[in-house]
N, C-alpha and C positions, 0 to 999 in steps of 0.2 A: 726710295731708300739709299742712303749713303753709310759708307763704313770708313772711319779714319783710325790710323795708328799713330800713338802718342808715346810709346814705348816698347821696349822688346822689338823695335824696328832696326834689323839688320845689326842686332845685340843681344845679349842673353838676359837681360835684366831690365826692370821697370814697366811690367807689362801694364799697358793701359790701350784700350780699344773702344772706340764709340759707335754704336748703331743709331744712326739719325734717321728717324721715320719721315715721311712725307709730311705728317701733321706736325713736324717740328721737335716731337718728343725724343729726348736722348737717353739711350741705354748705355751706360759704362760698364764694360767687361773687365774686371779686376783693376786695381788701383795701385800698382807697385812702386816701391822705392828703386832707383838705379843703385847698384851697389859695384864697387870695384873698377870704376870707370877712371880711376886716377884723379888728375885735377879737373876733369869734366863733371866729377859727380856730383859736386854742390851746385853747380850752375843747372844741370839737368833736373835735380829734384827742386830747386827754386820756382820753377816754372812749369805748369802743366802744358801749356801750348793751347788751352782752351780755358773757358770761365767755368769755375767750378758750379757756380749758381746755376747754369744752365743744364746741369746733369738731372735728369728725372728721377733715375733709379740705377743701383748699381748691383750687377750679379758678381758675387765673389767664388772663384774657384776653388781656393785653398788658401790656407793660412801663411804660408811663406812671405817673407817680409818683402820680394821682389814681385809679389803679387798684391800684398796687402797694405804694406808699409807707408802708404801715403794717405790712407783714408782719413786719418784725423786731421791732416792739412785740408784735404778735400772738404771736410764739414767745417773746419774753422774758415775756410775762403767763401762759405755760402751754399754747400750742397745740403738739402734738409729732405732728400728723399729716403726712402727703404734700402736697406743692405741686405740682400738675400744670401743664405749659405747653410751649409748644414750644421748640426749641433756640434760635431767634432770641432770643425773650422771655426764656429765661433769662440769655443773655449779656447783653442789654441791661439787664435788671432788675439784674443785679450791677453794672454800671457806675452805674446810676441811684441804687440804694441806697446804695452805699459814698459818692456824691457828697452824697446827702440827709444822710447821717450827718455828713460833714464841714461842711455848711453848718449843721446843728444845733448842732455842738459850736461852731464860730466864733460863731453868733449868741447861743448860751448865755453864751458866755463875755463877750459885748459887752452882752447884755441881762439878764444875770444870772437867768438861768432854765435849768434842767435840760433837757437834749435829751431827746427820746422815746426814742432809743436811739443807740449808738455803733457804731463799726466792728466791735467784737467781736460783737455782736447781729446785724449783717448777715452775718458770716461763718457764724454759728450757723444762721440760718435758710436759708442756702443749701445747707447740707448736706441740707436736707430737699426740695428740689427734685428733680422727676423728669420728664424730658423724653418728650414723646410726639409721634407724627407727625400731620399732617393728614390728615382722611379715613379715618383708620383707627379703628373702634370699639375701646373697651377696657373691662374690667369695674372699676368704681370700687370697689364693694363687693357684698354679696350681693344681687342683685335689680336693681341699678343700673348701667346701661351708658352710657357718654358717648364724643360724637364731637367733634372739632375741626374746623372748616371755615374757610379764609381770610375774613377781614373786610375787607382792603384799607385799612385805617386806619393801619397801621404794620407795619414788617417784622415778621413773627411773629404778628400779631395775629388772634385767632380770634373767631368766633361758637361758642358750646358748647351742644350739643344732649344733654340729660339724659333717658334713658328708666327711669323707676322703676315696678316691679311690686309693689304691695301688696295682699295680701288679694284676689288674682286681678284687680285693678282696675290697667290699665296707664295711666301717665300720662306724657306727654312735654313736657318743657319747652326752649324755646329762650331762650337769653342772648345777645343781639346783641353783647355788650360795647360797644364804639364801632365804629359802622359808617362803613367809609370812601365815597369818592366812586366813582361808576362813571366819571368822567371824571378820575381822579387824575393828578397831574403825573407821579408815580412808579411807582406800584404798580397792579398787576393789581385788576379791580373784585371786590367781593365774591361769594363763590361761594354757590350755592344750598343750602339748608340741609334737612334731613330734616322731615317734617311735624310739626307740634307742635299741642298742646292748648291751652298758655299761651305766649305771648312775653313776654319782659322786653326793651323797646325803649328804646334812647337817643333823645333828643328835643331836642339842644342847639340844632340849626337847624331844628327842626320847624315853624318859622312862617315860614321863609325860602329862597329860591332863590339860590343861587349864581349870579353873573353869568358865563355860560359865555363871553361877548363881552368880558368884561374882561381886558385885556392885563397880566398880572403882570409880566411881563419889561419892558415899555412903561413901566410905572408906576414901577418900581424905577429904571430908567433916567433918567426925570424927575427924581426925587429927587437921584441923586447929581449930575446936571448942575446942579441949582438948589443945593443945599447945599453940595457939595463943589467943584463948578468955578466957578459964578457967585459965590458967596458966600465960599468959600474956607474953609469950616467943617467941623465933624466931623458926620457922620451916625451916630446911634446907633439900631442895630436890636436890640431885645430879642426873642430868639427862643428857644424851648426847644430844648435841644440834641440831642434825639432826634426827627427827623422834620422840625420845621419848619426848622432850620438847614440841613438838607441841601436842602430845597427853594429856599431863598434862594441857596445855593452854585450849585445846578443854574442857577437864573435868570442869576446873574452869570457864570457860565461859558458861557452861550448868547451874552450879551453880548460876552464875551472872544473866542468864535469868531467872532463877526460884527464883530470890531475896533472895539466901540464903547464899551468900558470906559477911562475916563481914566486917564493914567499917574499913579495915587494909590495909597497902600497900603490893602489891606483887611485887619483883623484879626479873625480869631476868638478872642475872650478866653475859653477855657474849654477846660479839659483834658478835660472830658466830651464835649464836641463832637467833638474828634478822636478819642478812643477809640469814640464812638458812629459817627462816619462811617467809620472802618474797618470796624467790625462791619457795618454796612448793606452796604458794598461786597461783602461776602463772600456776600449773598445776590441775586444778580443774577437767579436762577430766578423771584425775586418781583417782578422789575420789569416793567411794561407793554410792551405791544409798541413803543410809539414810542421809550421808553428802551432797550429791546433793539436798536432800528436804530441809535440814537446810539452805542452801545457799538461797533458795527462802524467807525465813524470816530474815537471819542474813547473811549480805553480807561478814561479817569476822569472823569466827567461832574461832579465836585464839586473840582476842582482847575483852577487857573488863574493865570498870572502876576501877581504882586502878592500873592497870598493868603499871609498870614503866620499862625502859629498862636501864641498866648499861653499859656504853660502855668505858670511860677511867680507867687506872689503879687506877689513884687518887681517883676517885668517888668509885671504889670498895673496896680501902682500907678504904675509910670513911664508907662504908656500914658496915664492920665488927664492926665499932664501934657503930652503930646504936642501940639504947636501947628500942626502942618500939615494940610492938608486929608486926610481919611479916611474910612473906614466902619469901624464896629467893631460886630460881631455878637456879642453875649454874652448869657446866660440870666440869669433865667428870663424867658419869654415875656411874664408878667404885669408884670414889673417889680418883684415883690414880694420877691424875694430873689436871692442871688448877685452876681456881680461887676458886672452891668450898672447896679446902682443907683450905684455909685461914678461910673460913666461919665455917667449921666444927671446926678447931682449936680454933676459939674464943669462940665457944658455948657448947664444947664436955664436959666441967666441969661444966655446968650449968643445975641444975635439972628442971629447967623451959623450957628448950629448948628440940627439937627434931630434929632428924636426919632420914628422910623417903628415903629409897632406892625405885627405881620405875623399877628396871631391873635387868638383870642376873648380878652377881658378882662373879668373879674367888674366890676361897677360899684363895688366898694369896694377894688380892687386899684389900685396906683399907676398901672398903664397904663390902666385904667378911668378913673380921674380925670382923666389928661390927655387921654383922647380925649372925656371929657364938657364940656370945656374950662375945667376949674378953674384960676382964676388964681394961686392958691398951692397947694402941695402939701407935705406932710410927708416930709422925706427924712432919716434918722439924727437923728430929733426935732428937726430945723429945719426951719423954715417957709421955704419956697424959692418965690420969684416965678418964674411959667412966662413966660419971654421967648422961648425956642427955639421953632421951627416945630415943631408936632406934628401926626401924622396917622397914617392906616392905609392899608396895601395890603388892598383888598377880595379876596375869593375865594380866599384862600391856605389855608382851613381844611381839615384832613383829615378832618373829619367831614362825614358825608353831609348835604344840605339835604333839604327835605321830599319832594323828588321821588325822591331817592336812597332815603329812608328807605322812602317807599311801596312803591318798586320791590324793596326788600330783602324785604318781606314778601307781595309781590304772588303769589308762587307757593304761598303757603299758603292754602288753601282756606276760603273765608269760614264754611262751613257745618260746617268741623271745628274751627275756631280757638275755644275757649271763653272766652278773655280775654286782654287786652293790657295790661301794666303799664308805663306810661311813666315812664321814670327819667332821670336825668343831663340835666335841662332846668329852667328857670324856670318857676314856675307858669302865668303868662300865655301863655308858648310852649306849654305841654303843653296847654292849654286849646284854643287855636286847631289843634293839631295832631290832637287828640282828634276834632275836629270834622271834620277831613280824613279821618281814618280810618275815622269813622262812614259817611262817605259813599261809601266803598267797600264798605260792607256787614257790617263788622266790629260785633259788637252789644254786647261788653261790655269797656270800656275804663275802667283805673283808673290815677289819678296819686297814687300812695302818699305818705302823709306819713311824716316822720321817725319810726322806729322801729315803723311800723304793720305789724300781722299780718293776714294773709289765710288762711283754711282752704280748702283744695281740695278736692272740687270745688268752685267758688264758687256759693253759694246764689243763688236768684233776687233776694231782698232781703237785703241783708246788713246788721248792724249794727256800726259801727267799734268795733275794740277800742282801747282805751287804755292806754298805756304809764306807770307811775308815773315822776315826774319824776327819782327817785333814780338815781344813777349806777351803782348796784351792781347793777341788774337783769341777770338772767342769760337765757341762752337757755331754760332750764327754766321760769323764772317767765314769760317771755313766752308760752310756750305754754300754760300753765295758768291764767292771771290772766285773768278776763272783764272786767275794768276797766281796759285798758291802752290807751295809745298816742297821747297828744298829742304834736304837732310837738315836738321837741327843741330848745328855745331857752334862752338864757341872754342 
């Protein structure tokens, strides 16, 4: 068996990992789109680094675009296997993928480049989805069984355990997907997983601890008071439509219940957010105990007076000219795409306005540049001076921190785990987190480079394989070339 890493390798986006069995079958774990990688983003999304037609089956952990966003492209390029996921993931992925296709078509028309896929490609890939249930083992193929367990990151999100039997050897691999928080605002904590020989573990916040004493509701309230009440300006909040927007709405709803929201308008400028919120409301069984209690007194924790949803493009354009104090929540969360860029563009030069980030932003994204204190930023090919107040709400991430991640693997006996592969994290973060894992007694920790291949079982001393830089590399070539694997960079 071999495992290769074709995304989220020493970076936090584009998750794609392949298990290649000795019989040549290829199991793809997630098929995410790269986001917020600056000028590299388009090139990274253009080429998988493997042949889509050689993939036999896809196991999807959850719906976020950095894990699902290239599925239509995968199908378009020849993948015709089954895509397994939970019911909630299927519903959210459908919403997100159609939205992604729409954004690509819009940006392609304005930037004169072809989209990766269109709505017809999304429809085609959705016909290959097959829904499975949490905590129920199923046969993936001859000799391979799989179970999905709740990961606590997003409604429907799962950790995936794969048990494979080859030549009388049994190997169990745990793919954590994105690991949620044990003190999540909305969701139940991650569930325990079966014992594994190898673990593929995300590491986004592997070097950090979320401040549990930090009061998100109070901080958002202070921003609204300062920008909208005292300065009578607009507060723009870039937020991903699935997950983060609902957390912001929940915080605003709490302020409303406490009679502390000012009498202003709150706009959700995203048809996607409306659909996602409606979908998430269906899965109250995945809400945590605290939110279950809230539902006893408030049947809709994401709705409050003054909240308005903007759906049409024309209404969104009119909103940029709205000159009264208000809060505008719009995607994307990194401010790299979508309607939020128009709102940032309209207020970034106004000292009375504010831009409040509520999640992780890669350094090269527009959100990352604003948080880094850039004096000027490029929006729509225009150099814009940053005069508006910019900042970030700490502690709103749906990703587990270093303690959460260590707790997630804590029930895995140290002596039985033969290797841990750290993905979905920046290299310096992974190095720090690897040291923390080592202190727990785990012996073999790897931080794969882009397109790097590992043979299982891991050998005591491993010579790194290197993949040719050509974009036509196939999975078959990856398995048989002994001179493969430098980090894919352009």
